[in-house]
C-alpha positions as CSV (number, residue, x, y, z in Angstrom):
1,X,-51.9,-16.7,53.3
2,X,-48.4,-18.1,53.2
3,X,-49.2,-20.3,50.3
4,X,-50.6,-17.5,48.2
5,X,-47.3,-15.5,48.1
6,X,-45.4,-17.9,45.9
7,X,-48.4,-18.3,43.6
8,X,-48.8,-14.6,43.2
9,X,-45.1,-14.1,42.5
10,X,-45.0,-16.9,40.0
11,X,-48.0,-15.5,38.2
12,X,-46.4,-12.0,38.1
13,X,-43.1,-13.6,36.8
14,X,-44.9,-15.6,34.1
15,X,-46.8,-12.5,33.1
16,X,-43.6,-10.5,32.8
17,X,-41.9,-13.3,30.8
18,X,-44.8,-13.5,28.4
19,X,-44.7,-9.7,27.9
20,X,-41.0,-9.7,27.1
21,X,-41.4,-12.7,24.7
22,X,-44.2,-11.0,22.8
23,X,-42.2,-7.8,22.8
24,X,-39.1,-9.2,21.3
25,X,-41.1,-11.1,18.7
26,X,-42.8,-8.0,17.6
27,X,-39.6,-5.9,17.6
28,X,-37.6,-8.3,15.5
29,X,-40.4,-8.7,13.0
30,X,-40.8,-4.9,12.5
31,X,-37.2,-3.8,12.3
32,X,-36.5,-2.3,9.0
33,X,-33.1,-3.7,8.1
34,X,-33.1,-2.4,4.5
35,X,-33.3,1.2,5.6
36,X,-30.2,3.4,5.3
37,X,-30.8,5.1,8.7
38,X,-31.0,3.3,12.0
39,X,-34.7,3.5,12.9
40,X,-37.0,1.5,15.2
41,X,-40.6,1.3,14.1
42,X,-43.1,3.5,16.1
43,X,-45.2,0.4,16.8
44,X,-42.3,-1.3,18.5
45,X,-41.5,1.8,20.6
46,X,-45.1,2.0,21.8
47,X,-45.0,-1.7,22.8
48,X,-41.7,-0.9,24.6
49,X,-43.3,2.0,26.5
50,X,-46.3,-0.2,27.5
51,X,-43.9,-2.9,28.8
52,X,-42.0,-0.4,30.8
53,X,-45.1,1.1,32.3
54,X,-46.4,-2.4,33.2
55,X,-43.1,-3.3,34.9
56,X,-43.0,-0.1,36.8
57,X,-46.6,-0.6,38.1
58,X,-45.8,-4.2,39.1
59,X,-42.7,-3.1,40.9
60,X,-44.5,-0.3,42.8
61,X,-47.4,-2.6,43.8
62,X,-50.0,-0.7,41.8
63,X,-53.0,-2.4,40.2
64,X,-52.7,-3.1,36.6
65,X,-55.6,-2.8,34.2
66,X,-57.5,-5.9,33.7
67,X,-57.1,-7.5,30.3
68,X,-60.4,-7.5,28.5
69,X,-61.3,-9.7,25.6
70,X,-60.3,-8.1,22.4
71,X,-63.1,-7.0,20.1
72,X,-63.3,-8.6,16.7
73,X,-61.4,-6.5,14.2
74,X,-63.5,-5.4,11.2
75,X,-62.5,-6.7,7.8
76,X,-59.8,-4.6,6.1
77,X,-60.7,-3.5,2.6
78,X,-57.9,-3.5,0.1
79,X,-56.5,-1.2,-0.9
80,X,-56.6,0.4,2.5
81,X,-58.2,3.8,2.6
82,X,-56.3,6.7,4.0
83,X,-56.9,7.0,7.8
84,X,-58.7,10.0,9.1
85,X,-56.6,12.6,10.9
86,X,-56.3,11.9,14.6
87,X,-57.7,14.5,17.0
88,X,-55.2,16.6,18.8
89,X,-54.1,15.1,22.1
90,X,-52.1,16.3,25.0
91,X,-48.4,15.7,24.9
92,X,-47.3,12.5,26.6
93,X,-46.0,12.7,30.1
94,X,-42.1,12.7,29.9
95,X,-40.7,9.5,31.2
96,X,-37.0,8.8,31.9
97,X,-35.5,6.4,29.5
98,X,-34.3,3.2,30.9
99,X,-30.8,1.9,30.5
100,X,-32.0,-1.1,28.4
101,X,-34.1,1.2,26.1
102,X,-31.2,3.6,25.6
103,X,-28.9,0.7,24.7
104,X,-31.5,-1.0,22.5
105,X,-32.5,2.0,20.5
106,X,-28.9,3.1,20.1
107,X,-27.8,0.0,18.2
108,X,-27.0,0.4,14.6
109,X,-29.3,-2.3,13.2
110,X,-28.0,-1.8,9.6
111,X,-25.0,-4.0,10.6
112,X,-27.1,-6.9,11.9
113,X,-28.1,-9.7,9.6
114,X,-30.7,-12.2,10.6
115,X,-30.6,-15.4,8.5
116,X,-34.4,-15.8,8.7
117,X,-35.0,-12.5,7.1
118,X,-32.3,-12.9,4.4
119,X,-32.3,-9.3,3.4
120,X,-29.7,-8.8,0.6
121,X,-29.6,-5.0,1.2
122,X,-28.2,-5.4,4.7
123,X,-24.9,-3.5,4.8
124,X,-21.8,-3.5,6.9
125,X,-21.5,-0.7,9.3
126,X,-19.7,2.3,7.8
127,X,-19.3,0.7,4.3
128,X,-21.2,0.8,1.1
129,X,-21.9,-2.0,-1.4
130,X,-20.4,-4.7,0.8
131,X,-21.7,-8.1,1.6
132,X,-23.7,-8.6,4.9
133,X,-21.8,-9.5,8.0
134,X,-23.5,-11.5,10.8
135,X,-24.2,-9.3,13.8
136,X,-21.5,-6.7,13.0
137,X,-23.1,-4.3,15.5
138,X,-21.6,-6.5,18.2
139,X,-18.1,-6.6,16.7
140,X,-15.0,-5.9,18.7
141,X,-14.0,-2.3,19.1
142,X,-11.0,-0.9,17.2
143,X,-9.0,-0.5,20.3
144,X,-8.8,-4.4,20.6
145,X,-8.5,-5.1,16.8
146,X,-4.7,-5.5,17.1
147,X,-4.9,-8.5,19.5
148,X,-6.1,-11.1,17.0
149,X,-3.5,-10.6,14.3
150,X,-0.7,-10.2,16.9
151,X,-1.6,-13.5,18.5
152,X,-1.9,-15.4,15.2
153,X,1.4,-13.9,14.0
154,X,3.2,-14.8,17.3
155,X,1.9,-18.3,17.1
156,X,3.2,-18.6,13.5
157,X,6.6,-17.2,14.6
158,X,6.7,-19.6,17.6
159,X,6.0,-22.8,15.7
160,X,8.2,-21.7,12.7
161,X,11.1,-21.3,15.1
162,X,10.3,-24.4,17.2
163,X,12.7,-26.6,15.2
164,X,14.7,-28.9,17.6
165,X,16.6,-30.5,14.7
166,X,18.4,-27.2,13.9
167,X,21.3,-27.5,16.4
168,X,22.1,-31.0,15.2
169,X,21.8,-30.4,11.4
170,X,25.5,-31.0,10.7
171,X,25.6,-34.2,12.8
172,X,22.4,-35.5,11.0
173,X,23.7,-34.8,7.5
174,X,27.2,-36.3,8.2
175,X,25.7,-39.3,10.1
176,X,24.4,-42.6,8.8
177,X,21.1,-41.1,7.6
178,X,22.7,-39.0,4.8
179,X,26.4,-40.0,4.7
180,X,27.6,-36.6,3.5
181,X,31.2,-35.6,4.0
182,X,32.4,-32.4,5.7
183,X,34.0,-31.2,2.4
184,X,30.7,-31.7,0.5
185,X,28.7,-29.8,3.2
186,X,31.2,-27.0,3.5
187,X,32.2,-26.4,-0.2
188,X,29.2,-27.6,-2.2
189,X,25.9,-27.5,-0.1
190,X,26.0,-24.7,2.4
191,X,27.2,-22.0,-0.1
192,X,23.9,-22.5,-2.1
193,X,22.0,-20.9,0.8
194,X,24.0,-17.7,0.6
195,X,23.6,-17.4,-3.2
196,X,19.9,-18.1,-3.2
197,X,19.3,-15.7,-0.3
198,X,21.1,-13.0,-2.2
199,X,19.2,-13.7,-5.4
200,X,15.8,-13.8,-3.8
201,X,16.1,-11.0,-1.2
202,X,15.3,-7.9,-3.4
203,X,12.6,-9.5,-5.5
204,X,10.9,-10.9,-2.4
205,X,11.3,-7.5,-0.6
206,X,9.4,-5.8,-3.4
207,X,6.8,-8.5,-3.9
208,X,6.1,-8.6,-0.2
209,X,4.9,-5.1,-0.1
210,X,3.1,-5.3,-3.4
211,X,1.0,-8.4,-2.4
212,X,0.6,-7.1,1.2
213,X,2.6,-9.6,3.2
214,X,0.2,-12.5,3.9
215,X,0.8,-14.4,0.7
216,X,4.6,-14.2,1.3
217,X,4.1,-15.5,4.9
218,X,2.2,-18.4,3.4
219,X,5.0,-18.9,0.9
220,X,7.4,-19.0,3.8
221,X,5.3,-21.7,5.5
222,X,5.3,-23.8,2.3
223,X,9.1,-23.4,2.0
224,X,9.5,-24.6,5.5
225,X,7.6,-27.8,4.8
226,X,9.5,-28.5,1.6
227,X,12.8,-28.1,3.4
228,X,12.0,-30.6,6.1
229,X,10.5,-33.0,3.7
230,X,13.7,-33.0,1.7
231,X,15.7,-33.3,5.0
232,X,13.7,-36.4,5.9
233,X,13.4,-38.2,2.6
234,X,16.0,-36.7,0.2
235,X,19.4,-38.2,-0.5
236,X,22.5,-36.9,-2.3
237,X,24.3,-33.6,-2.8
238,X,21.9,-32.3,-5.5
239,X,18.9,-32.8,-3.3
240,X,20.6,-31.0,-0.4
241,X,21.4,-28.1,-2.7
242,X,17.7,-27.9,-3.6
243,X,17.0,-27.9,0.1
244,X,19.4,-25.0,0.6
245,X,17.7,-23.0,-2.2
246,X,14.3,-23.4,-0.4
247,X,16.0,-22.4,2.9
248,X,17.2,-19.3,1.1
249,X,13.6,-18.7,0.2
250,X,12.7,-19.1,3.9
251,X,15.2,-16.5,5.1
252,X,14.4,-14.1,2.2
253,X,10.6,-14.2,3.1
254,X,11.4,-13.5,6.8
255,X,11.0,-9.8,6.1
256,X,7.2,-10.4,5.7
257,X,6.9,-11.7,9.2
258,X,8.4,-8.6,10.8
259,X,6.7,-6.1,8.4
260,X,3.2,-7.6,8.4
261,X,2.2,-6.4,11.9
262,X,2.8,-2.7,11.0
263,X,0.1,-2.9,8.3
264,X,-2.7,-4.3,10.6
265,X,-2.2,-2.4,13.9
266,X,-2.3,1.3,14.7
267,X,1.0,3.2,15.4
268,X,0.5,3.4,19.1
269,X,0.9,-0.4,19.3
270,X,4.0,-0.6,17.1
271,X,6.5,-0.9,20.0
272,X,4.5,-3.4,21.9
273,X,3.8,-5.8,19.0
274,X,7.4,-5.5,17.7
275,X,8.6,-6.7,21.1
276,X,6.1,-9.6,21.1
277,X,7.0,-10.8,17.6
278,X,10.7,-10.6,18.1
279,X,10.8,-12.1,21.6
280,X,8.6,-15.1,20.7
281,X,11.1,-16.2,18.1
282,X,13.9,-16.1,20.6
283,X,11.8,-18.0,23.2
284,X,10.9,-20.6,20.6
285,X,14.5,-21.1,19.4
286,X,15.8,-21.4,23.0
287,X,13.0,-23.9,23.9
288,X,13.6,-25.9,20.8
289,X,17.4,-26.1,21.4
290,X,16.9,-27.1,25.0
291,X,14.3,-29.7,24.1
292,X,16.5,-31.2,21.5
293,X,19.4,-31.5,23.9
294,X,17.2,-33.2,26.5
295,X,15.7,-35.6,23.9
296,X,19.2,-36.6,22.6
297,X,21.0,-36.8,25.9
298,X,18.4,-38.2,28.2
299,X,15.9,-40.1,25.9
300,X,18.5,-41.1,23.3
301,X,16.2,-40.0,20.5
302,X,17.4,-40.3,16.9
303,X,18.2,-37.2,14.9
304,X,15.7,-38.3,12.3
305,X,12.9,-37.9,14.8
306,X,14.0,-34.5,15.7
307,X,13.4,-33.6,12.1
308,X,10.0,-35.2,12.3
309,X,9.1,-32.9,15.2
310,X,10.4,-30.0,13.3
311,X,8.3,-30.9,10.3
312,X,5.2,-31.1,12.5
313,X,6.0,-27.7,14.0
314,X,6.5,-25.9,10.7
315,X,3.3,-27.5,9.4
316,X,1.4,-26.1,12.4
317,X,3.0,-22.7,11.6
318,X,1.7,-22.9,8.0
319,X,-1.8,-23.6,9.2
320,X,-1.7,-20.5,11.4
321,X,-0.5,-18.4,8.5
322,X,-3.8,-19.1,6.7
323,X,-5.8,-17.5,9.5
324,X,-3.9,-14.2,9.3
325,X,-6.2,-11.3,8.3
326,X,-5.4,-9.8,4.9
327,X,-4.0,-6.3,5.3
328,X,-5.7,-3.4,3.5
329,X,-2.5,-1.4,3.2
330,X,1.2,-1.8,3.0
331,X,4.2,0.5,3.6
332,X,4.9,1.5,0.0
333,X,2.6,0.3,-2.8
334,X,-0.7,0.4,-0.9
335,X,0.1,3.1,1.6
336,X,-2.6,5.3,3.0
337,X,-3.0,8.8,1.6
338,X,-2.1,10.2,5.0
339,X,1.0,8.6,6.5
340,X,1.0,7.9,10.2
341,X,4.0,8.9,12.2
342,X,5.6,6.4,14.5
343,X,5.5,7.5,18.1
344,X,8.8,7.7,19.9
345,X,9.4,5.0,22.5
346,X,10.0,6.3,26.0
347,X,13.5,7.4,26.7
348,X,14.4,8.3,23.1
349,X,15.0,11.9,23.9
350,X,17.9,11.1,26.2
351,X,20.0,9.8,23.4
352,X,21.5,12.7,21.5
353,X,24.0,15.0,23.2
354,X,27.0,14.9,20.9
355,X,28.7,17.1,18.4
356,X,27.1,15.4,15.4
357,X,23.6,16.8,14.8
358,X,23.1,16.1,11.1
359,X,20.9,13.0,11.7
360,X,18.3,14.7,13.9
361,X,15.8,15.4,11.2
362,X,16.2,12.2,9.1
363,X,12.8,10.7,8.4
364,X,10.7,13.4,10.1
365,X,9.2,14.9,6.9
366,X,6.8,13.3,4.6
367,X,7.5,13.9,0.9
368,X,5.2,14.1,-2.0
369,X,6.0,12.8,-5.5
370,X,8.0,15.9,-6.3
371,X,10.2,15.4,-3.3
372,X,9.1,18.5,-1.4
373,X,8.1,18.5,2.2
374,X,4.4,18.7,2.7
375,X,1.9,18.6,5.5
376,X,1.9,14.9,5.7
377,X,-0.3,14.3,2.6
378,X,0.9,12.1,-0.2
379,X,-0.7,12.7,-3.6
380,X,-2.6,9.8,-5.1
381,X,-0.9,8.9,-8.4
382,X,-2.4,7.1,-11.3
383,X,-2.3,3.3,-11.1
384,X,0.2,3.0,-13.9
385,X,2.7,5.3,-12.0
386,X,2.6,3.6,-8.6
387,X,5.7,1.5,-9.2
388,X,7.6,4.4,-10.6
389,X,6.6,6.7,-7.8
390,X,7.6,4.1,-5.2
391,X,11.1,3.6,-6.7
392,X,11.7,7.3,-7.0
393,X,10.6,7.7,-3.4
394,X,12.9,5.0,-2.3
395,X,15.9,6.7,-4.0
396,X,15.0,10.0,-2.3
397,X,14.6,8.4,1.1
398,X,17.9,6.5,0.8
399,X,19.8,9.6,-0.3
400,X,18.5,11.5,2.7
401,X,18.9,8.7,5.2
402,X,22.5,7.8,4.3
403,X,23.5,11.5,4.1
404,X,23.6,11.3,7.9
405,X,27.1,10.3,9.0
406,X,25.8,8.8,12.2
407,X,23.3,6.6,10.4
408,X,25.8,5.8,7.6
409,X,28.5,4.4,10.0
410,X,26.0,2.4,12.1
411,X,24.6,0.9,8.9
412,X,28.2,0.2,7.7
413,X,28.9,-1.8,10.9
414,X,25.5,-3.5,10.7
415,X,26.3,-4.7,7.1
416,X,29.8,-5.9,7.7
417,X,29.1,-7.5,11.1
418,X,26.0,-9.3,9.9
419,X,27.9,-10.8,7.0
420,X,30.5,-12.2,9.4
421,X,27.9,-13.3,11.9
422,X,25.9,-15.2,9.3
423,X,29.0,-16.8,8.0
424,X,30.0,-18.0,11.5
425,X,26.5,-19.4,12.2
426,X,26.4,-21.2,8.9
427,X,29.6,-23.1,9.5
428,X,30.1,-23.3,13.2
429,X,28.6,-26.8,13.4
430,X,31.1,-28.0,10.9
431,X,33.8,-26.6,13.1
432,X,32.4,-28.4,16.1
433,X,32.3,-31.7,14.2
434,X,35.9,-31.1,13.2
435,X,37.0,-30.4,16.8
436,X,35.0,-33.3,18.3
437,X,33.9,-35.9,15.7
438,X,31.4,-37.8,17.9
439,X,27.9,-39.0,17.2
440,X,27.2,-39.7,20.9
441,X,28.1,-36.9,23.2
442,X,27.1,-33.8,21.3
443,X,25.9,-30.7,23.2
444,X,25.1,-28.4,20.3
445,X,21.5,-27.9,21.6
446,X,22.5,-26.8,25.0
447,X,25.1,-24.4,23.6
448,X,22.6,-22.9,21.2
449,X,20.0,-22.5,24.0
450,X,22.4,-20.8,26.3
451,X,23.8,-18.5,23.6
452,X,20.4,-17.4,22.5
453,X,19.2,-16.8,26.0
454,X,22.3,-14.9,26.9
455,X,22.0,-12.8,23.8
456,X,18.3,-12.0,24.6
457,X,19.3,-11.0,28.1
458,X,22.1,-8.7,26.8
459,X,19.7,-7.1,24.3
460,X,17.2,-6.6,27.0
461,X,19.7,-5.1,29.4
462,X,21.1,-2.6,26.9
463,X,17.8,-0.7,27.1
464,X,18.5,0.2,30.7
465,X,22.1,1.4,30.1
466,X,22.3,5.2,30.1
467,X,25.2,6.0,27.7
468,X,25.7,8.8,25.2
469,X,25.9,6.4,22.2
470,X,26.4,9.2,19.7
471,X,29.7,10.0,21.4
472,X,30.8,6.6,22.6
473,X,28.9,4.3,20.2
474,X,31.8,3.7,17.8
475,X,34.1,3.1,20.7
476,X,31.7,0.4,22.0
477,X,31.6,-1.1,18.5
478,X,35.4,-1.2,18.3
479,X,35.8,-2.7,21.8
480,X,33.2,-5.4,21.4
481,X,34.4,-6.2,17.8
482,X,37.8,-6.9,19.4
483,X,36.0,-9.3,21.8
484,X,34.3,-11.0,18.8
485,X,37.7,-11.3,17.0
486,X,39.3,-12.8,20.1
487,X,36.5,-15.4,20.5
488,X,36.9,-16.5,16.9
489,X,40.7,-16.8,17.3
490,X,40.0,-18.9,20.4
491,X,37.7,-21.2,18.3
492,X,40.4,-21.6,15.7
493,X,43.4,-22.3,18.0
494,X,41.8,-24.4,20.7
495,X,41.6,-28.2,20.5
496,X,39.1,-28.4,23.4
497,X,35.5,-28.5,22.3
498,X,34.3,-26.8,25.5
499,X,36.6,-23.9,24.8
500,X,35.2,-23.8,21.3
501,X,31.7,-23.7,22.8
502,X,32.7,-20.9,25.1
503,X,34.0,-18.8,22.3
504,X,30.8,-19.3,20.4
505,X,28.7,-18.2,23.5
506,X,30.8,-15.0,23.8
507,X,30.5,-14.3,20.1
508,X,26.8,-14.7,19.7
509,X,26.0,-12.8,23.0
510,X,28.2,-9.8,22.0
511,X,26.8,-9.7,18.5
512,X,23.2,-9.6,19.7
513,X,24.1,-6.9,22.2
514,X,25.7,-4.7,19.5
515,X,23.0,-5.3,16.8
516,X,20.4,-4.2,19.3
517,X,22.3,-0.9,19.9
518,X,22.7,-0.5,16.1
519,X,19.0,-1.0,15.4
520,X,18.1,1.4,18.1
521,X,20.5,4.1,16.8
522,X,19.2,3.7,13.2
523,X,15.5,3.5,14.0
524,X,15.4,6.3,16.6
525,X,14.8,9.1,14.1
526,X,13.3,7.1,11.2
527,X,9.7,6.5,10.3
528,X,8.6,2.8,10.0
529,X,8.6,3.0,6.2
530,X,12.2,4.4,6.1
531,X,13.4,2.0,8.7
532,X,12.1,-1.0,6.7
533,X,13.8,0.4,3.6
534,X,17.2,0.9,5.4
535,X,16.8,-2.5,7.0
536,X,16.3,-4.1,3.6
537,X,19.3,-2.3,2.0
538,X,21.6,-3.0,4.9
539,X,20.6,-6.7,4.8
540,X,21.2,-6.8,1.0
541,X,24.7,-5.2,1.4
542,X,25.5,-7.7,4.1
543,X,24.5,-10.5,1.8
544,X,26.7,-9.1,-1.0
545,X,29.7,-9.0,1.4
546,X,28.8,-12.6,2.7
547,X,28.6,-13.8,-0.9
548,X,32.1,-12.4,-1.7
549,X,33.5,-14.1,1.4
550,X,31.9,-17.4,0.5
551,X,33.2,-17.2,-3.1
552,X,36.7,-16.4,-2.0
553,X,37.1,-18.4,1.2
554,X,34.6,-21.3,1.1
555,X,33.5,-22.2,-2.4
556,X,35.2,-25.0,-4.2
557,X,35.8,-22.6,-7.1
558,X,37.7,-20.2,-4.9
559,X,40.3,-21.0,-2.2
560,X,38.2,-23.8,-0.6
561,X,39.9,-23.4,2.7
562,X,39.6,-26.0,5.5
563,X,37.0,-25.2,8.2
564,X,39.6,-24.3,10.9
565,X,41.4,-21.9,8.6
566,X,38.1,-20.3,7.7
567,X,37.6,-19.3,11.3
568,X,41.0,-17.7,11.4
569,X,39.9,-15.6,8.4
570,X,36.7,-14.7,10.2
571,X,38.6,-13.6,13.3
572,X,40.9,-11.4,11.2
573,X,37.8,-10.0,9.5
574,X,36.3,-8.8,12.8
575,X,39.7,-7.5,13.9
576,X,39.7,-5.3,10.8
577,X,36.2,-4.0,11.6
578,X,37.4,-3.2,15.1
579,X,40.4,-1.3,13.8
580,X,38.2,0.8,11.5
581,X,35.7,1.8,14.2
582,X,38.5,2.3,16.7
583,X,40.0,5.0,14.5
584,X,36.6,6.5,13.9
585,X,35.8,6.6,17.7
586,X,39.2,8.3,18.4
587,X,38.4,11.0,15.8
588,X,34.9,11.6,17.3
589,X,36.2,11.8,20.9
590,X,39.0,14.1,19.8
591,X,36.6,16.4,17.8
592,X,34.2,16.5,20.8
593,X,37.1,17.4,23.1
594,X,38.4,20.2,20.8
595,X,34.9,21.6,20.4
596,X,34.4,21.6,24.2
597,X,37.7,23.4,24.6
598,X,36.8,26.1,22.1
599,X,33.4,26.6,23.8
600,X,35.2,26.9,27.2
601,X,37.7,29.4,25.8
602,X,34.9,31.5,24.3
603,X,33.1,31.5,27.6
604,X,36.2,32.4,29.5
605,X,37.0,35.3,27.2
606,X,33.5,36.6,27.5
607,X,33.7,36.5,31.3
608,X,37.2,38.1,31.3
609,X,35.9,41.3,29.7
610,X,32.7,41.4,31.7
611,X,32.9,43.9,34.6
612,X,32.9,42.6,38.2
613,X,29.5,43.2,40.0
614,X,31.3,45.2,42.6
615,X,33.3,47.4,40.2
616,X,31.7,50.4,38.6
617,X,31.3,50.2,34.8
618,X,33.5,52.5,32.7
619,X,31.5,55.2,31.1
């Protein structure tokens, strides 16, 4: 008796397995993939019901009907005669549907493509006239569709910024590998980057939106590879000038990296993916600088091999750019008919309690081609008028955005400060080499790592500071611009390289703190489309200012000042910015104080003529 229990259970198990195997074979053979409505054949459903009844009987311990030998089927004539009408039968007993059956019959079999059937009419779920996609009924839900492009883009950003040779570029170019002088680097080679960046920015900005970002990101990856190939194997001033042109292409196409993610994710994920994409570049640059310093100081690695590591890293970034999904829309040329509003990040409502209220509604309306507010619908123009419509829309948006005094002055500081910041970053390594001309004990990598990390911490901490930026923002810009000017004066007057490093740390940390506040103040009341437009215009104005500074101060055709005198000019430049915004902040605070006094006097006068509660009113 003990030995019969396993044999019975094995027989039952084998019988159940055979039933399921035959069942799935019949179901997959009878599924009508070419139909336009998801339907399971009736024969398959009958087999499914029989299998369920059999399993229920086995589970309950009931006897199952014996399997008799099938009778030979009569030969089928062809063509088949019409069957006789079946006699009326009693309605079947209602049976609760199992979980498996409910899931199985609820699948949309139109989206599944089985290679053995090779049905060319199989269609993608929800689309018409599209090629078949393997098993699209099991695809990832839309709520998780933002993860893949975000991960790929972050990997691209990480490896594109993982360039350990960057902090030691000046030392490498002036060393035995390239034998370039400081005057050649300062007056002939580095200015080419500014000119090419300015010339390429607007065309690349327009092309980026027109081709929907991914081709421009691939172009950036190719430009990275060309730059480091020229760094490794190029010689001479002309070759380095070509390198600077392609590096201008790299920086001009950077807009595609930050704008791409908004075209492939839904608005509720904008804030999250923006933080990921921006923070990963800071992490990569910090890690690359620290790694470079460790390799140079501890391992004694040559600067040439730092460039080899950088070439390998940007090549990996280029490979990741190929796996980015192609967006179906863009912000301007391929925008959806119904524009999606950007949700406000938490805490945005706490920033606006000051006398100036003219910027509150900037970017809140969606305009049609005629420029009138509508319900959020944008008319679909003819294909030939798309470019004209976009340019007209840009002019209307810019006019409305910059009509806000608050946004205008923050953008003004952004443009002037970014021009000075880029100029300092472009030539600070030349200053370090001038202060301490050594090829052995160089700590550029450690300084860059600490400066970037400190700037990231400052930018992160500013989100937790509760300040009325509309009232005190210009005052903060003035005070910290004075700090930046002082740090640049320190870098000019000191002869100690460590004091020069300290001045650079202060300068970069303060700038990243202030630019975070400026971006927040500009973007708080703008849609994503208008923020991208304002960002592009502010960057272009900053490049124009930087080009003017380069032509006058740096270029050999201008003054061609020595590097130490250049930083004296940059310090005076930031001191002038501080003076402008100090006067502006005094005016705002004085206006707010006067307005508050007027309101208090009006309130006092009203209370003076109001009868006391205990006194009777005069009739």
